[in-house]
ZAZALO-153396 format. One record per residue (C-alpha): x, y, z; residue in three letters. Coordinates in steps of 0.05 Angstrom, whole numbers, plus 5000, padded with zeros to 4 digits. Layout:
% residues N
(node (X, Y, Z), ala)
...
***
This chain:
% residues 272
(node (4282, 6550, 3661), met)
(node (4273, 6608, 3711), ala)
(node (4278, 6680, 3699), thr)
(node (4328, 6720, 3746), thr)
(node (4297, 6788, 3771), glu)
(node (4352, 6816, 3720), ala)
(node (4308, 6794, 3665), gly)
(node (4346, 6732, 3635), phe)
(node (4360, 6655, 3656), ser)
(node (4408, 6609, 3664), ala)
(node (4404, 6587, 3600), lys)
(node (4415, 6659, 3576), asp)
(node (4484, 6655, 3609), val)
(node (4499, 6584, 3575), met)
(node (4480, 6618, 3515), ala)
(node (4530, 6677, 3529), leu)
(node (4585, 6625, 3554), arg)
(node (4585, 6584, 3491), arg)
(node (4590, 6647, 3452), lys)
(node (4651, 6681, 3481), thr)
(node (4685, 6621, 3510), gly)
(node (4688, 6654, 3576), leu)
(node (4665, 6630, 3648), gly)
(node (4603, 6629, 3677), met)
(node (4610, 6681, 3735), met)
(node (4635, 6736, 3677), asp)
(node (4577, 6719, 3634), cys)
(node (4520, 6721, 3685), lys)
(node (4556, 6787, 3721), lys)
(node (4559, 6813, 3649), ala)
(node (4483, 6795, 3638), met)
(node (4469, 6830, 3705), ala)
(node (4511, 6889, 3694), gln)
(node (4460, 6902, 3621), asn)
(node (4396, 6873, 3637), asn)
(node (4397, 6803, 3608), gly)
(node (4414, 6843, 3530), asp)
(node (4456, 6801, 3508), met)
(node (4487, 6841, 3452), ala)
(node (4502, 6889, 3505), ala)
(node (4539, 6833, 3562), ala)
(node (4575, 6811, 3501), glu)
(node (4598, 6882, 3482), gln)
(node (4608, 6897, 3561), trp)
(node (4652, 6834, 3570), leu)
(node (4696, 6848, 3513), arg)
(node (4711, 6921, 3537), thr)
(node (4722, 6895, 3609), lys)
(node (4771, 6841, 3590), leu)
(node (4809, 6875, 3540), lys)
(node (4825, 6925, 3593), gly)
(node (4853, 6870, 3632), lys)
(node (4890, 6847, 3572), met)
(node (4930, 6910, 3558), ala)
(node (4979, 6895, 3612), gly)
(node (4993, 6831, 3577), arg)
(node (5021, 6862, 3512), thr)
(node (5096, 6865, 3526), asp)
(node (5089, 6786, 3532), arg)
(node (5128, 6743, 3486), glu)
(node (5103, 6717, 3428), thr)
(node (5144, 6672, 3391), gly)
(node (5095, 6628, 3368), glu)
(node (5032, 6630, 3319), gly)
(node (5008, 6612, 3250), arg)
(node (5015, 6632, 3176), ile)
(node (4951, 6638, 3131), gly)
(node (4949, 6640, 3054), ile)
(node (4888, 6649, 3007), ile)
(node (4895, 6652, 2933), val)
(node (4835, 6669, 2890), glu)
(node (4845, 6681, 2818), gly)
(node (4894, 6738, 2811), ser)
(node (4893, 6756, 2879), ser)
(node (4923, 6734, 2941), ala)
(node (4940, 6749, 3013), ala)
(node (4993, 6717, 3073), ile)
(node (4992, 6737, 3142), val)
(node (5029, 6715, 3205), glu)
(node (4988, 6720, 3274), ile)
(node (5034, 6709, 3337), arg)
(node (5012, 6687, 3409), thr)
(node (5048, 6666, 3469), glu)
(node (5043, 6590, 3458), thr)
(node (5047, 6533, 3417), asp)
(node (4981, 6502, 3455), phe)
(node (4947, 6562, 3438), thr)
(node (4970, 6571, 3361), ala)
(node (4951, 6490, 3353), arg)
(node (4871, 6505, 3375), asn)
(node (4820, 6501, 3331), glu)
(node (4793, 6567, 3341), glu)
(node (4859, 6601, 3338), phe)
(node (4871, 6560, 3269), val)
(node (4801, 6586, 3247), ser)
(node (4814, 6655, 3266), met)
(node (4884, 6664, 3223), val)
(node (4841, 6637, 3160), leu)
(node (4788, 6691, 3173), asp)
(node (4835, 6744, 3181), ile)
(node (4869, 6727, 3114), thr)
(node (4800, 6737, 3082), arg)
(node (4798, 6797, 3106), leu)
(node (4861, 6814, 3086), ala)
(node (4838, 6786, 3008), met)
(node (4794, 6854, 3020), thr)
(node (4846, 6902, 3028), his)
(node (4893, 6941, 2976), pro)
(node (4953, 6907, 2952), ala)
(node (5010, 6919, 2999), gly)
(node (5027, 6913, 3068), pro)
(node (4960, 6896, 3103), val)
(node (4942, 6953, 3150), arg)
(node (4907, 6929, 3219), ile)
(node (4835, 6943, 3213), asp)
(node (4772, 6948, 3266), asp)
(node (4751, 6886, 3237), glu)
(node (4825, 6848, 3246), ile)
(node (4829, 6874, 3313), thr)
(node (4760, 6849, 3334), arg)
(node (4772, 6777, 3306), arg)
(node (4840, 6779, 3347), ile)
(node (4806, 6813, 3412), asp)
(node (4763, 6747, 3409), asp)
(node (4815, 6700, 3423), val)
(node (4856, 6746, 3462), arg)
(node (4807, 6740, 3515), ile)
(node (4784, 6679, 3509), lys)
(node (4868, 6651, 3514), thr)
(node (4881, 6699, 3560), ala)
(node (4948, 6708, 3521), glu)
(node (4978, 6759, 3479), asn)
(node (4953, 6752, 3407), val)
(node (4979, 6797, 3362), asn)
(node (4979, 6811, 3278), phe)
(node (5052, 6809, 3266), ala)
(node (5047, 6821, 3186), arg)
(node (5010, 6812, 3121), gly)
(node (5020, 6832, 3048), glu)
(node (4961, 6829, 2995), lys)
(node (4987, 6814, 2924), leu)
(node (4958, 6822, 2860), glu)
(node (4968, 6805, 2791), gly)
(node (4988, 6742, 2755), gly)
(node (4985, 6682, 2778), ser)
(node (5015, 6640, 2840), phe)
(node (5042, 6591, 2879), gly)
(node (5038, 6571, 2950), thr)
(node (5064, 6526, 3003), tyr)
(node (5048, 6526, 3082), leu)
(node (5080, 6469, 3116), his)
(node (5036, 6425, 3164), his)
(node (5048, 6465, 3225), asp)
(node (5028, 6532, 3201), gly)
(node (5091, 6555, 3217), lys)
(node (5126, 6564, 3150), arg)
(node (5100, 6588, 3089), ala)
(node (5119, 6621, 3018), ala)
(node (5083, 6650, 2964), ile)
(node (5108, 6659, 2889), ile)
(node (5077, 6712, 2845), gln)
(node (5090, 6696, 2763), leu)
(node (5077, 6731, 2695), asp)
(node (5055, 6668, 2658), gly)
(node (5033, 6598, 2694), thr)
(node (5062, 6532, 2705), ala)
(node (5041, 6469, 2736), asp)
(node (5021, 6473, 2805), asp)
(node (5061, 6422, 2826), asp)
(node (5120, 6461, 2803), val)
(node (5098, 6521, 2838), leu)
(node (5087, 6485, 2901), thr)
(node (5159, 6456, 2899), gly)
(node (5189, 6518, 2888), ile)
(node (5155, 6549, 2942), cys)
(node (5181, 6488, 2985), gln)
(node (5242, 6506, 2967), his)
(node (5240, 6579, 2993), ile)
(node (5220, 6545, 3059), val)
(node (5275, 6495, 3056), ala)
(node (5339, 6525, 3026), his)
(node (5403, 6547, 3065), val)
(node (5416, 6602, 3055), pro)
(node (5349, 6630, 3045), pro)
(node (5339, 6667, 2975), pro)
(node (5357, 6741, 2981), val)
(node (5327, 6764, 2914), gly)
(node (5299, 6728, 2850), ile)
(node (5360, 6739, 2804), ala)
(node (5420, 6784, 2802), glu)
(node (5381, 6854, 2797), ser)
(node (5344, 6845, 2864), asp)
(node (5414, 6847, 2892), val)
(node (5439, 6913, 2914), pro)
(node (5499, 6940, 2885), ala)
(node (5539, 6954, 2942), asp)
(node (5530, 6887, 2976), arg)
(node (5564, 6856, 2907), leu)
(node (5614, 6909, 2909), glu)
(node (5633, 6890, 2983), gln)
(node (5642, 6818, 2965), ile)
(node (5686, 6835, 2911), arg)
(node (5725, 6878, 2953), asp)
(node (5733, 6831, 3008), asp)
(node (5752, 6780, 2965), ala)
(node (5807, 6821, 2923), arg)
(node (5833, 6843, 2989), arg)
(node (5839, 6774, 3010), glu)
(node (5872, 6750, 2953), ala)
(node (5924, 6804, 2956), ser)
(node (5943, 6795, 3023), asp)
(node (5954, 6724, 3009), ser)
(node (6001, 6747, 2953), gly)
(node (5961, 6737, 2892), lys)
(node (5980, 6765, 2830), pro)
(node (5940, 6828, 2801), ala)
(node (5902, 6789, 2746), glu)
(node (5882, 6719, 2796), ile)
(node (5858, 6770, 2843), val)
(node (5801, 6791, 2791), glu)
(node (5787, 6729, 2773), lys)
(node (5776, 6701, 2843), ile)
(node (5739, 6767, 2864), ala)
(node (5695, 6743, 2807), lys)
(node (5693, 6665, 2831), gly)
(node (5660, 6695, 2890), lys)
(node (5608, 6742, 2871), val)
(node (5586, 6682, 2823), arg)
(node (5586, 6637, 2875), lys)
(node (5545, 6690, 2923), phe)
(node (5492, 6693, 2867), leu)
(node (5493, 6616, 2857), gln)
(node (5476, 6608, 2936), gln)
(node (5428, 6662, 2942), asn)
(node (5392, 6682, 2891), thr)
(node (5328, 6640, 2872), leu)
(node (5335, 6620, 2808), leu)
(node (5398, 6597, 2814), asn)
(node (5398, 6558, 2875), gln)
(node (5404, 6493, 2862), ile)
(node (5333, 6454, 2871), tyr)
(node (5327, 6423, 2945), val)
(node (5287, 6370, 2910), lys)
(node (5330, 6349, 2858), asp)
(node (5369, 6285, 2877), pro)
(node (5433, 6299, 2842), ala)
(node (5437, 6367, 2861), gly)
(node (5441, 6400, 2792), lys)
(node (5376, 6427, 2771), thr)
(node (5373, 6499, 2786), thr)
(node (5308, 6530, 2810), val)
(node (5305, 6582, 2738), gly)
(node (5304, 6516, 2697), thr)
(node (5245, 6487, 2728), leu)
(node (5194, 6546, 2691), leu)
(node (5168, 6538, 2626), pro)
(node (5201, 6578, 2565), ala)
(node (5169, 6654, 2578), gly)
(node (5143, 6650, 2653), val)
(node (5175, 6684, 2703), ser)
(node (5181, 6699, 2781), ile)
(node (5159, 6771, 2789), thr)
(node (5160, 6771, 2867), arg)
(node (5167, 6716, 2925), phe)
(node (5151, 6727, 3003), leu)
(node (5173, 6676, 3055), ser)
(node (5143, 6684, 3126), tyr)
(node (5181, 6636, 3192), thr)
(node (5126, 6648, 3256), val)
(node (5169, 6695, 3297), gly)
(node (5223, 6715, 3242), ala)
(node (5223, 6781, 3220), asp)
***
């Protein structure tokens, strides 16, 4: 294949196009601007097109995908958002989310901070799709064992961290429960619910019962009942397991003796 005066061939342009996913004209111009240097041409395209993308960062990103990885006593969960479901289902987007989840595994425990490697991997997809793609959130967890669930569409996921171990099917089921239960759990147990929130529930119940003319001893019983019901409905261990057809099993009873959930995270794409 003939080489142009700039020192590159049509085959070189095609190679750059396959590597970047960009149009032939953009790739040819990049090669010409960089005297046939493939690496320099790729960087030139990245810089040029990233500048064009800067004006699109205010576009709404309500679609996306979640990634989860567990390796031994470490785990990571991330959410990457984009503009359309079409892009979120694209094989390259799915691959990028997995790559970023792997990168998150190299970070210290805690919220994942965007670094140059994560930015570069996101920019690869932003440039190719011309959509606003961004890192929404992520967390690296260390210690203990884990259970996970990622819904088939990649849009809902949960991870639990445990002190001890349990059967994988049980742990997956608890994660599915976290994703599916309405209302979603606000904590693992009563100790995770802020005291002022519980006191507010008591006060509201007392006021309502008093206003309806109930005697003082009944008012207190109603207030205690309201708090108990709130904890049953809103704390993970006390919730009725969604996969129990009889509606009697609580999540806490699924765990073997001596095993406890120390933390859980639940992600839904587009939710904070």
